[in-house]
Residue, then its C-alpha position, 0 to 999 in steps of 0.5 A: m839720243m844726243d842732248s838738246k844743247q848739242r843738237i842745237a849747237n850742231a844745227l847752228k853750224v849749218a844755219s845760213d842765217t840764225k846765229v843765236f838760239e836761246m831756249g828755256g824758262g824766262v830767257s825773254s829777259l835776255a832779249p835786250e842784251v842780245f839785241k845790243g850785241l847784234f844791232p849796236g846803236r840801232k832802234a827797235k820796233v816791237i811788232a805783235d798782235i792783239n794776243t801776243w802783246p799781252a802774252l809777251g810783247e808788252k814785257v819785251f817792250s818794257l825790257f827794251q826801254e829799261a835797257g836804254i834801247p830806243t824802242e817803239k811798238f806796232i800792234i796788229w789789232e785784228k782778232e783774225f788775220h793771215a799773212e797777207w800782202e796788205y800786212v806786209e805793206m803795213v809792216d814795211k812802213e813801220l820799219d822805215g826810218g831805220y828800225i830793226a824788227v823785234s817779232v813777238g808772236s807766232g807764225v804770221i807775225n814772224d813771217l811778216c817781220k821776216l819778209c819786211s826785214h828782207h825788204h829793208n836789207q837787214q836782219y831781225l830778232t824773234l821771240p816766239t809765243a807758241a810752238s805752233v809752226d816751224g817758220y820761226s827759223s825757216f828760210g822764206a816766208s809764206i805769204s798770200y799774194q795775188n790770190s796765191k799762197q807763195t813762199f818768198s825767198c828771205p833770210a831767217p832771223v839772226a836770233i831766236i829767243a824762245d821763252i818756254d814759260v810763255i810758249a808752254a802757256a799758249p793755247k793748247e790748240m796752237t801747241a797741237a797745231g805745232y805738233a802736227d806741223l812737226a809730224a808733217k816732216v815724216p811724209a815730207g821726208a819720204e817725198w824728198m826721198v822719192a824726188d831724190l831717186m827721181g833725180t829732181a831734188p837730191i837730198k842735202p845731208d846737212a839739211w836732212h840730218v839736222l832734224q830727221d835723225y831726231l824726229d822720232d824722239l821729238l814726236a814721242n810725247p804727244e800726251g805731254v804736248a797736250a798737257g802743256d808739259p814744259g819739257a814736252v813743249a821744249d822738245l816740240f819747239e826744238g824740233l820745229t826750230l831744227s826744221g827751220i834750220a834744215m830749210q836754211a841749210a837747203q835754202s828751200s822748204r823741201p826738208a819740211s813740206c811737200c804734198d802734206h802742206l799743199f792741202s793747207h795752201i788750197l784751204d788758205m787760197t779758197h778762204h776756207r772757214y769752219q764754224g765761221k773761223l779760219q783754220s790754223h796752218g797746223f790743223q790744216v797740215a794735220i789732215g794733209t799729213l794723215t792723207m799722205c801717210a795714207v797715200f804711202d800705205e797704199l803705195f806699199k801695197m804695190d809691187l813696182t818691180k812689175l812696172d811696165v816702163d815701156a807702156c808708161v813711156k808710150a802713154w806719157p803725155t806731151l807737155e802741151q797735153e799736160q798744160q791743157r790738163a792743168v788749165e782745165i783743173f785750175k780754171d775755177f781756182p783763185a789762181p787759174t794759171l798756177g797749175y799751168d806754170n808749175i807743170t811747165k817747170k816740172y815736166n819731164d820728157a818721155a825718155t827721162v820718165g822712162e829712166q826715172l821709172a826704171r830706177f824705181r822698178d829696179t830698186w823697189p824692194e830696197f827702196k820700199e824698205k827705206l820708205q817704210g822706215q821713214v813714213y808712219p802708217f796712217r793709224k799710228m799717225q792718227d793715234l799720235f794726233k789724237a793724243a796731242g789734241a790735233p785734228y785726226d779726221p777732216s770733218m774736224i776742220g770742216v772738210t768732207r772726205e769728198q772735198l779732200r779727194d777732189m783736192f788731189p789733182i790740184v795738189q799734184l800740179m800746184r807746185h813744181r816740186m816733184n812729189v809722190l803723186d808725180l811718180a804715180k802719174r808717171g807709173m800709171f797707178y795714180d788712180t789706184l793710189v788715190e782711190g785706195v785712200f777713199a775706198r772701202g776699208g781705206a783710211w778716209e773711207i767714203 
């Protein structure tokens, strides 16, 4: 396998926004000089939360002051919060007056600094404190706005300084969450392959190869991740960063997520709690990832060379029928127009559906083999999550299997991104596919 330095160097060549990526023990000490080089003469605002301030924020604040950089701090003192619009408004105010954001924290702090820096038409620097998400280096920020989890278009940080001493010392559940978020790129990649064959989202080679070529190797040591081994955590953090850079190259989150993340979005939007606590993005994504691996297991049992394309085309609903279905499915959802809006964007007419299905029918044996080379079987992924300390059953985040099954219609419709469930709807095997996941002997047997 190519060494880490070369992988990072190659990734930075295709990154649209990030110019500096320093990773290693103690590299947080480099932050002031990096800041001076990128933002000469500017003022810094160190932004952290109640946990990340003592973990690293206070040290960074002192380093900046000692380096003669005019620096102030803003700390979010709530013990529990998500990336919601009220915090965007707070951070926006903190950056007024010409301050450059120095994000010290995990995914939420970084997303807030990312979007607010974009609002101020400027770049920012991030010092991650946990290998918990792939959003540090990603294009776009995931924020809850008007009862809907939305990805806002905004540039990634210009510099990432990843102090592995700090990151490896983060709570183990955060590192396990990051492992699950990285593993989500396995089924997400398979769904991108499906969308590529459908002709709706062509694979962009730069965005694909920057991570997918190394993904298996970067996921290969879940035991080390669980133990907080610095080398294993460094591999994990590198993978998460490469994922974000893939999103920069694609100018989209397509390389990093599909249905696997939508289960998490539903839980966020419905304010799901377990044992009184909001569940982390990565823990929610773990269950979405396992579920989509199970979906592909069921897909591989099917012989799509026998698809009756003409019958599927004849039965294909009109846009108005699909819109009405979406209205019914989302009528009690916090964002009731979400399904209607997105099916309107991704609806294809019957002739196009026929062409799409014909491609799957005619190439299925070869394409199935490619998909099987990409996506892990459910049991393999479940064993990896057990070893890494990530959730491996929905009950571990307070979700029943019945609740999970009931999310499928929402997942299929809640984004305009084409997914494997859209393929199943077109091919009239959606019910068989989903029922197989929850049937006797299925992955999530009820």
